[in-house]
N, C-alpha and C positions, 0 to 999 in steps of 0.2 A: 504494500500500500504506500503510495507516495504521500509526502507531507503536503499540507496546504501551500507552503511556500514554493515547493517544487512544482505543484500544479499551476500556481499563479505565474511562476517564471516561464513554464512551458507554454501557457496560453499567451502570455505577453510576447514571447519569442515568435510564436506562430503568427500573431497579429503584426509584428514588425516585419516578418518575412513577406506576408501577403501585401502589406502596405508598400514595402519597397518594390515588390514586383509590379504593383499597380502604378506606382510613380514612374518607374523606369519604362514601362511599356505603354503608358498613356499617350505619348505623342504618336505612337504607331496607330492608335485608334482614331485620332483626329488630327490631321495635319495642321489645323489652325493653331494647335498648341505647340507645334514644333518650333524650334529656333531656326533662324535663317533669314536670308534677304528676300525670299519669295513671299513675303507677307507673314501672316501669323501674328502672334502676340509679341510684344517687346519682351526681351529676355527676363527683365525683372518681374513682369506680370506673369509670365509663364512659370517662373520659379515659385511664385506665391500660389498659383493654382496647383502646382505639383505638391506643394507643402500641404495644402488643404486636402488634396486627394490622399496623400499619405496618412494624415491624421484621421480623416473620416473613415478610411478603409480599416485602419487599426481599430478604431472604435467599434466598427461593425463586427469585426472578427471576434473581439473580446466580448462584445455583447451577445453574440451567438453562444459562446461558451457560458456566459452568465445565465442566459435563458435556460440552457441545458441543465445547469446546476440547480437553478430554482425549480425546474420541473421535477428533478430528482428529489429535492426537498419536499415539494408538494405531494409527491406520491407517498412519501413516508409520513407526512404531517399536513393533512389537508385542512387548512383553516383560512380565515380572511386575510391574515397577515401574509402568508405565503402567496395567496392569490394576488395580493396587491404588489408583491415583489415581482411576480411574473408580468403584471400589467405595466409596472414601471420599466422593466427591461424591454418589453415590446415597444413602448412609447419611445424610449431612448434609441432603440433600434430603428424605428421609423425616422427619428430625427437624424441619425447618422446616415441612413440611406438617402434621405431627401436632400441632405446638405452635401452629399458626395458629388463632385463635378462629373462623374461618369453617368449619373442618372439621366441628365438631359440627352446625352449621346445615345444611351440605350433606348430612350423614348423618341429619338429622331428629332430632337429640338436643338436649336443652336444655343449653346451656353454663352452667357454674357457675364463674365466675372467682374467683380469690383476690386479695386486695388487697395491694399493696406493690410496691416497686421490683424485687423479685426475680421478679415476674411477667414482666418483659421484659428485665432486665439480662443474663441469660445469652445471650439471643438477640442482644443488641447485640454482645457479644463474639464470638459465632459469625459475625455479619455482617462484622465487621472482619476476622476470619480468612479468610472467603471472598473478600473483596476482595483481600487479600494473595495468596492462592492463585491467584486469577485473574490478577493482575498478573504473578506469577512464571511462570504458564503461557504468557504472551505474550512473555516475554523469552528 
């Protein structure tokens, strides 16, 4: 049996790997986000969008693990509190999915990112909260 810290580190590492893969391959999915003289976004804006993609993908992966953990807890202890934890993780998952720059591409829409640190800073704080919630669910 793995310790809660080992499980949390494993899920965090998996989230980081998925997020890194998404950020690296994102320009392949939409040439508008690629760097270069043939149009696309300015390099600074493209970097900020990639950072947002990284953070929101990380959040989504860790939230999926958190939902799985809460469902396991709910199976053993079905009550209103565990149901509310599941609802919270589903809502946070929807937030992470809808704030991910890949969603407009998957829906066939043209993404229009705004520039600045506030593009991804809220997602960074949500990600930290998710990791803490996941760790707490393992102890």
